[in-house]
N, C-alpha and C positions, 0 to 999 in steps of 0.2 A: 354637234360639239366640234366637229372638225372645221366647218366653214368659218366660224369666227376666228379660230386660231390662224388659219391661212390668210384670211382677209386682213387681219391686223398686221401680220408679218409683211404683207405687201404695202399696206398703208404706212407702216413705220419704216419702210425702206430697208428692211432686213434682207429682202430679196426682190428682184424685179418681178419674178413670177415663178410658178412651179406647177408640176403635175403630181397629184397625190392619188395613189391607188392602194386599196386595202383588200386583201383576200382573207376569207375565213371559211373553214369547213368545205374547201374545194371550190368556192365560188368567189367571184369579185363582188364585194359588197359596197364598195365606194370607189368612184373614179371621177376625178374632176380637175379641171385646169383653172389656175388663178393668175391674175396679173398679166405681165407682158413677157412675150418671148424675146423681144428685142426693144431696146430703148434707143440705141444708136447703131448705125447712122440713120436707121428708120425705126418707126414705132410700130410694132406688130403685137397683136394679142396672142397670149398663150393658148394653145389648143391641146386636147388630150393626146393627139398623135404626134406631138413634138418629139424630135430626135435630139438626144442630149449627148454631150461628151461625158462619158462615164468616169473618166479619170481613173482612180485606183480601184474602182469596181472591176476594172480589167483584170486585176491580179487574181481574184477568186473566180470570176465568171469564165474568163478565157484561159488564163494560164494554169491556175491550180487544177481546174477541171481537166485540162489537157494532160497535165502531169499524172493525175489520178487515173485517167483513161489508160495511159501507158503502164502505170503500176498494175491496174486491173488486168491488162493484157500480158503481164509478166515480162515487160520489156525494161522496167525500172523498178528498183527496190528502194523503199524509203530510208533504210539504214545504210545504204551504200554511199560512199563518198561521191560528191559531185565529180571529182577527178576521175572516177571510173568511166564516166561518159564524156567528160571534157578534160582530157589530160592536161591542157594548158592551165587549168584552174589550180593545179597542185602547187604552183610557185608561191613563195612568200608566206609559208606557214598555213596554207589552206588545204593541205592534202587530206585532212581528216574531216573536213566540214561535210556533213551529210545532207542528203536531199531533205530529210525531215527538218533539220535545223534551219535550212534556207526557207522552207515553206512556213515555218512558225516564227521567223524573224529572230532566231537564236543563233545565227551564224557568226556573229561578232563583226560583220562587215559594216562599213560606214553607211550613213543614210542615202547618199547619192553620189554619182560620178561628179568629178570636178568640171564645172562649167565656166571656170574663170579663164581658161585658155580656149582659143578657137579649135574646134574639131567638128567633123561632120561624117555621118554615115554609120551604118550598122557595124562594119568591120572595125572602125575606130572605137566604138563603144565596146565591142567584144574584147579588143586588146586591152582597153582600160580596165574592164571588169576582171579579166584574167590576171592582171598585174596587181590587183588590190592586195593590201596587207590588212589582216583583221585589226580592227580598232580595239576589240576586246577578245578575250579568250573564247573560242567557239563554245556555245552551250552555257555561257556564264550568265547572260542577261538578255532581256528583251530589248532590242533596238529596231524600231520600224525602219526598214531599208528598201528603197527602190532597187538597189543593186541586186538584192536577193531574187527579185522576180525578173529582172533583166537576165540574170544568169539562168533562171528556169526557162525563160523563153528560148535562150540559146540551146538548152538541154533538149527541149521539145524538138527544135529544128534538127539537132544532131541525131537523136534517136529515131525520129520518124522519117527523116529525109525530106521533110516538107517545111515550108515557111510557117511560122506560128499562125498567121492569119488564115492560111489555107487549111492547116490541120484543124483549127477551131471551127472553121466554116463547115468542113466535111464531117467532123466527128461530134460537133455540139449543135451548132445553129441550124443546119439543115435537118438533122434527125428530129429536132424539137419544133421545127416550123417557125423559127425566129427569123422572119423575113426582113426585119428592119434592124438587124444587128450585124455589125461588121466593123473591121478596121478600114481606113481609107474610104470613107463614104463617097459615092459618085456625085457628080455635079447635080444630077437630077434630084438628089435628096436635099440640097441646100435650102430651098425655101422652107422646109420643115425643121431645119436644124437650129437649135438655140445658139446664137453666137456667145462666145465667152468674153474675151477682152482684147484690147489692142496689144499687139506684140511689140518687140523692141524697135520695129520699123514703123510703128503707129498704124499698122494695118489690123483691122478687126478680124479676129480668128472665127471663121464660120465654116465648119466642115474640116478644118485643120486642127489637129490635136493641140490642146492647150499646154500640156506638160512640155517644158523646154527640152528635156532630155529625149523624150519620145519624138519630139519634132525634129531634133537633130538626127535621130536614128531613121528618119524617113516615114514616121507615122505608125510603125508597127514595132511594139516593144512589149515585153512581158509585164511591165508595171503600169502602162497607160496606153491609150490609143483607141480603145473600143468605143463605138457609138451605138446607142440603142434607144428604145422607147419604153414607157411604163408598161405597155401591153406585152411586149416581148419579155420584159423582166418578170412579169406575172407568170408567163409560161415557164420560165426558168425556175422561179420560186416554187411553183407547183410540182415541178420535176424533183426539186431537192426535198420537198416534204413527202411526196408520195410516189414519184415515178421511178422507172428503172430502164428508160430507153437509152440513156447515154452511159450511166454508171449503175452498178448494182446497188441494192440497198445497203449491203455490207460496206461498199466503198464510200457511199454517202455518209454512213454512220462514222466511218473512220475520219472523213474530212471534217465533220461537224462536232466532234467530241474532243476534249483536251488532248493535245499531242505534244505540248511543250514539255521541257524537263519537269519531272514530277514535283520538284521543290520550288518551282518558279511561282511568283505571285500572279503574273499576268497569264490568263488562260487563253490559249490560241489553238484553233483547229488547224487543219492543213489548208492554209490560205484564208480561212475564216477567223473572224474575231469572236470571242465568247465573253471574256471579261477582262478588259485591259483599259488603259487610259483612253482608248479610242471607242469605248462602248456606250457613249452617251445616247445613241439612238435606240438603245434597249428600253429607255423610259424607266419609270419607277416600279412597274409591276410585272413585266415579263421576267420570268425567273432566269437565274444563271443556268445555262444549258441551252437557251436560245442562241442564235448566231446570226452574224451579218457582217457588213462592211460599209465603209463610207468612201466618198471620192472628194477630192479637193475642190472641184468645180461646184459642189453643192448637192451631190448625189448620195443616196443611201438606200440600202436594202437590209431589212432585218426579218428573220424568220423564227418561228417557234413551233416545233413539232408537237409539243404537248397540247397546246390550244389550237393547233392547226391554223395558224395565223401568219400573214406576212404583210409588211408595211413597206411600200416603195415611195420614196420622196425624191423627185428629180427637180432640182432647182438650178437656175443659171446664176448662182450667187456671186460669181466673180465678174459678172457683166455690170457696167461696161469697163470699169477701171480698177478691178481688184475686189470690190465689194466687202462684205463683212462675213464673219463666221456664222455658220448655220447650226452649230452645236446645240445651242439652247432650243432652237426651233425643232430640231429632230427629236429632242427629248420631250418637248411639249406635245408634239404630234403623237408620238408613241404612247404617252400617258393618256391622251384623249382617246386614242383608239382602244386602249386596254380598258378604260372606264366605260366607253360606249358599248363595247362588246361584253362587258362584265367578265373580264379575264383575270381579275384580281385574285391571286391565291389566298387561301384562308390563312389565318394566323397559325392554325394547327399544321398546315403544310410547311410554313416557314420554320416553325419550331421543330418539325420532324426532320427537315434538312439539317438543322444545327445539331439535333440530338443524335442522329445516326452517323453523320460524317464529321461533326465538329465544325461544319462550315457555316459562316454567317455572311449573308449577302447584303448586309446593310451598308457596306461601303463599296463603292465602285472600284473596279480595277485592282483588287487585292484580296487574297484569301485571308479571312480572319477566323481564328479558332477561338471558340468560347473558353474563357478561363472562369471556372465557377467554384464556388465554395460548397462542395458536396459533402454528404455523410454516407459513405459507402459501408455497407455491412458485408464482410467477407463470408466465405462458405461456413466457417466455424460459427460465426455469429448467427447465421440463418439456421444452422443445425441446432444450436442451443434454443433459439426461439421456437423451433418446430419440435421441441422435446425429443430430439434425437430420433425422430420417426424413421429416417432413412436407414438407421442401424438396427432397428427392431429390438430394443432392449427387452430382456426377459429375466426378471429377478429369480425365477425358478431355475433357469438354465442360462446363466450369464453368457452373453455373446463375447467370444474371445477376439479381441481386436489386435491387429498388427498395424502399428502407426508408422508411416514413413514421414519423417519430419526433421526439423532442425530449429534453431533459435527464432526463425521467422514465423513459426507456427504458433501464433498467439491470437487471442480474440480482442475485441475493442477495449476491454478492460485491462489488457496486458497479461491475462492469465494464459499460460501455455496450453495448447490443445491437449498435450499429454496429461496435464493435471486435470483439465476439464473432463476428459473421457475416463480418467482413473476413478472419478468420484460419482459417476452416473450409475444408479441402481440398475442392474440388469446388463451392465457392460463390464467386461474385464480387460484391462490393458495388459495383454499377455506379452507383447513384444514391441520394441521400438527399433526402427531401421533408420540409420543416419546416412546421408549422402556424402559427397565430397565436402571436406572441411569439418566433418564431425557433427555431433549433436548440438554443440554450442557455436558452430560456424567459425571457429578460431584457428583451426589447423590448416597449414599450407604445405601439406606433405601427402605422399601416397601411403604413408605408414599410419593408417587410421585403424585402430584395433577395436575389438568389442569391449563393452563396459557395462556398468549398471547405472541406471538413472537415479540420481540422489533423491529427486523429488517424489518419485512414484515407486521406486524399487524395481521397476520393470527392467528386464535385460535389454541392452542396447546392442544391436548387431550392425556392424559396419557394412554398408553397401558400396564401399569404395576401396580401391587398391590398384595395383599395377596390372593385374590380370583380369580377364573377362569374368572368370568365375567369382572373383572377389567383389565384382560390381553388381552381382545378381543375388537375390535372396536364396538362402539355403532351403532346398525343397523339404528337408526334414522339419525345419522350423515352420515353414508355411503349412505343412500338413497338420500342425497342431493348432491352427488358427481357423476362425470362422469367416472373417472378413478383413480385407486390407483397407486402410484409410490413408489418403495422401494429403498432406498439408504443408507445402513449402512455397515460399514466394519465389517467383521467377523474375528474370529481367527482360524477357521478350526477345532473346537472341539465340539463334540456332545452336551455337557451340557452347552455350552455358549448360554444363553437364546435368543439371537437375532435370532437364527435359528428357534426356536419355534414361536417367534413373527411373523416371516415371514410366517410360516406355518398357523398360526391362521388367518392372513390377507388373505392368499390364500383361506382358507375355507370361510371366510366372503365374499370375492369377488365373489366366485362361487355361494354362496347362494343368494347374492343380484343381480347377473347378471351383475357385473361390471368387466371390463377388468383390469388386473394388469400388470404393467411393472416393471421389475427388472433391475436396473442399476448395472451391475456386477462389482465386485472389486476383487483384488488379494486375494488368500488364503495366508496369510503372512508366513505360515510354509510350503509352497509349495504344489503342487498337485500330487506329485509323490509317496508319502508314504501313505499306509493304515495300521493302527496299532490299537491294543487294542481289547478288547472284543466287540462283537456285542451285542447291547442291547437285552434283553429278549423280546420276543413277548408278547403283551398284557399288557405291563407295561409302556405305554406311559404316559408322564407327561410333565411339563413345562421345565424340564431339560433333557428330552429324547423324542423328538417329534416322532421319528420313529426308526426302527431297523437298525441303522447305527453303525459303530464302533466308538470308542472314537475319533480317528483321521481318518477322512474320505477321506482326500485328494481331496476335491471338493470346487469349488467356490459357492457363494450364488446363482448365476444363475443356476448352475448345480444342486444344491440341490433343488431349486424351481421346476425345471423340473421333478426331481425324485419324490419329494413329491406329486406334482400335479398328476402324473400318478400312482405311486405305492400305494398311499393312496386313490386313486379314487376320488380326489377332482374335477378335470376336469374344473378348472377355465380357463377363456380366458387369457392365459399367454403369455407375450412377454419378452424375455430377450435381453437387449441391451448389446452385448458382448464387452469385452475389445479389444484393439488392442495392439499387441506386447508382451502379456504375454505368457510365456512358462511354462509347467507343472513343470519343475524342478526349477523354480524361487522361491527363498526365497525373503522376502520383500526387502532386501538390493540390489536385482538385478533389481528392478522395476523403480528406479529413483524417486519414490514417497516419500513424506514427512510423517514420522511417526506421527500419532496422536493417543493418548491413546484411544482405543475403550471403555475402562471402567476405573474407577479411579485407579485400582491396576494393570492394564496391561500397564506397563510403558515403555517397550522396547521389542525388538525382542527376547532377551534372555528369558525374562519372558514368552513370547508366546511359545517359543520352549519347555520350561519345563512344561507349563501349562497342556498338555494332561495327564501328570503323577501326578504332584503336585496338580492340581485342582481335579483330580479324588479321591485323598485321603483326601481332605480338610474337608469332613463331618465326619471324625473321630475326636477324641479329641486331635488334634495337631494344632499348629499355623503354617500357611504357609507364614508368614511374613506380613500379613495385619497389618497395623499400624507401619510398618518399611519402610526404604528407598528401600528395595529389596523384595517386595512381589513376591511370587512364586519362589524365588531363595534360600530361606531358609526354613527349616522345624525344628520344635522344640517344647518342652514342659518343664515345670518346673521339671518334673520327669525323664528327659533324661540326661544321662551322655554323653557329646559331644564326647569325645575321643573314648568311647566304640562304639558308633553308627557309627562314621566315619570309625573306624578300621574294623568293621563288614562289612559295605557296600563296602569299597575299596577292601576287601578280596574277594568279590563276582565278581570282575573284570567286571563290567558292561561296555558295549561298549559306548564310547562317553562322559562319565562323570567321574569326581572324586569328592570326598567329603572331605570338610575341616571342622574340628570341630570349632564351634563358640558358643558364647552366645549372646543373644539379648533380648531386652525388648520391646514388642509391646506397642505402645501408645494407640491403640484402638483394637477392636475386641477381639478374644479369648485370654485369659491370659494377658489382658491389665494391664500394670504396674508391671507384674511379670517377673523376669529374667528366660529365657528359655535356656536350653541346647539343642544343635542340630547341624545341618550341613548346610554349604553353598554349594550349588551344582554348580560345575564348568563344563561348557560345553567345552569339548576339541575337539569334532568332532560331529557336529550336524547331519551329514548325517549317522553316525553310531549309533545314539541314537534312541532307541525305548522308548519313554517317558512313554507310558502307562505301559509297562513292568517294567520300572524303578520305577514308582509309586507303583506297586505291590510289588517290591523288598523292598521298604522302609516300606510298611505296614507289610510285612512278617518279616522284621528285628525287627520292634517294637513289633510285636506279640511274637517273640522268646525271645527278650531281656527283655521285660516288660509285661509279660502276664497278670499281675494283673492290671496294670495302663492303658494299652492301650485298648481302646474300639473299636475293629475291626469291629463290626457289622455295624457301620456307613459307612463303605466303600461302601456298596451296594447302597447307596443313589444316587451316581453319576455314579458308575460303571455299575449298572443295569444288573448284571450278577450273578445270585445266584450260579451257578455251580462254578464260580471262587471264590466267597466268601467262599463257603463251603470247597473248596480245600485248600485255604490259611489258613483257620481256623484250618483245620486238620493238618497243618504243611507240606503240599506238597511243593516241590521245585517250586519257581515262574517261572523258565524257563520251567519246565514241564507243568505248568498251561497255560503259554503263548502258548506252542505248541498246546494245545487243542483248542485254538482260531482259529487255522489255517483253518479248514474246513469251518467255517462260514465266515471267511475273504475272502476265495477263492470265495464263493458264492456271497458275496457282490461285490468283484472286477468284477466278471462277469456281475452282474446286473448294476453296475454304468457305465460300458462302454457305455451303450445306451444313457447316458445323458451327457457325457463329451463334452465340447464345444471347448477344446483347445488341 
């Protein structure tokens, strides 16, 4: 299958020639040369041992691997600013750009150094790189940049005390036995080197790096300059898939899994491409999760650990006078390899990826989340269909139910859970407990008293008030019950108090020896995303029940299981799971009717923004309470609308835009006062990191209005002192959000144990 593809590419003058090598299950299964190594000034046949100018493969093979070796050795940290190692880099707004952002091409730097003026040498390039001004806010978007890896080359030099080529030779190529790989190849290698093209002086480049910037730098640069053979790259690929001679398996996994900002569409590892506009050589069948890179001269390497396969295509595509693109050829070769080795994933595997993660890989270089028209049955619907089996009805001795609920506790037909349970033979609705905002969800006060439910006649006990005692069930009432049932819709955010109410009832149930049943409901902002700072340990409160991130991506049933185990409650807990809900489902995919879970949570847009806007509400700004659009606007009398909108839009936050507005709240903070501010427009909810957006707004207000804005209140709901201190110091919010990553990873690993869907 491969011979015809390659022979046609040569015959059609797509390439003069190439070497193609394929590895599978630890062995080279295909190795062949095609066409011509040189057409001008002499004609030479391609041979399998031909040495190629790897161009940008230098970035990942030499530079990124060298950086990761330094990271592994504890000499560099990924979330450290580059300026920690290269102080000159801090000028012109680059002081917060991190090693990770540079490795993933999210630094905001321009694509390349200016070549329009004459300059020469490594030192000149260093000074130009250090003087660069970001073209985009760091962390805001993927821009492939040679400058990133030129800077990383300088970093390797500074930290190791060795030239990049020497460090890579000693720490990568020699340990792996890559004897035909190096910068600045010696003259003795020239007969085997594939020439590239004529330079500006009409001299054919052969053994001299093709990239003009690297050439000006003397042939050694972090972005280009490496020469190698297909056989040596096979050694390197095998090391990446199974070895540990240079890097540990943990370091390699870090390099080859997504490390870009979590809300970015282009997926990039540390130096490696995973799914971006440059991923054409992945072909049609290798799954997202495989990784590789390309080089301008016609080189490419792609690896897949799942199928234990690698594809090395080395072509002299630019020979002799610029040539044509090899994008299509790379894709055709990869597809032919995948088909020839029967690597095609099944439809079930593809559907499983979309079902579990919401991810659809049908489009290259962008994450696509499935929007479906589902029919989700919530816990109460499943309980009804199961004839209330989980509650063990007994007509002879009716089970006394204590129901924790509000207006959101309804079934598919719109009947309240309270009314359903009150009419089941063998069950007695003995008590109702209402959370914040009361049984009907209309009260916006701490003065929520007891009452009697008009529909069922059951007493309603308030589980909300100013004191801790008022927020917990009365032990005397609990003693008169047989089982507690919880049915309240959540919004998927840590400081939404219904989650703490559930935790308090779990504690009370365990203490009283009463079983508790959770009727699960959808997380309206889906269960695929985990975002924001994890709450500091030891700072539990009514708005922070446990050490979860602001946006936890869990349902109430999943949270209940986690709270019960991780907080050592050990209540007799049963979760009645939903039917038909998928982790990637936003509320509009469930088929359920939206009911305001609280007076100001009036639609899905407000819920989408709430993890960020709610997080900053305890500073001295209005978040739209007392208007028609709570949590969709932010403002204060001392804010100039246009200035704030301009500042925030310049930050290029993924998924949102900001429109200057003026509004006058009818109640709450600044009631009756005109506020300047912004209306937040969600343009891509799957790209939005709402907690990071909230931090960006707080940072903007702190920068623009340092005297008027009282940033200290931010910590009330954020519950992360390190983040508060960093934003108060003026650190870049994206840099602060990067520092949340380690704790978020720990939480993701923990929550897996409790996921039900």
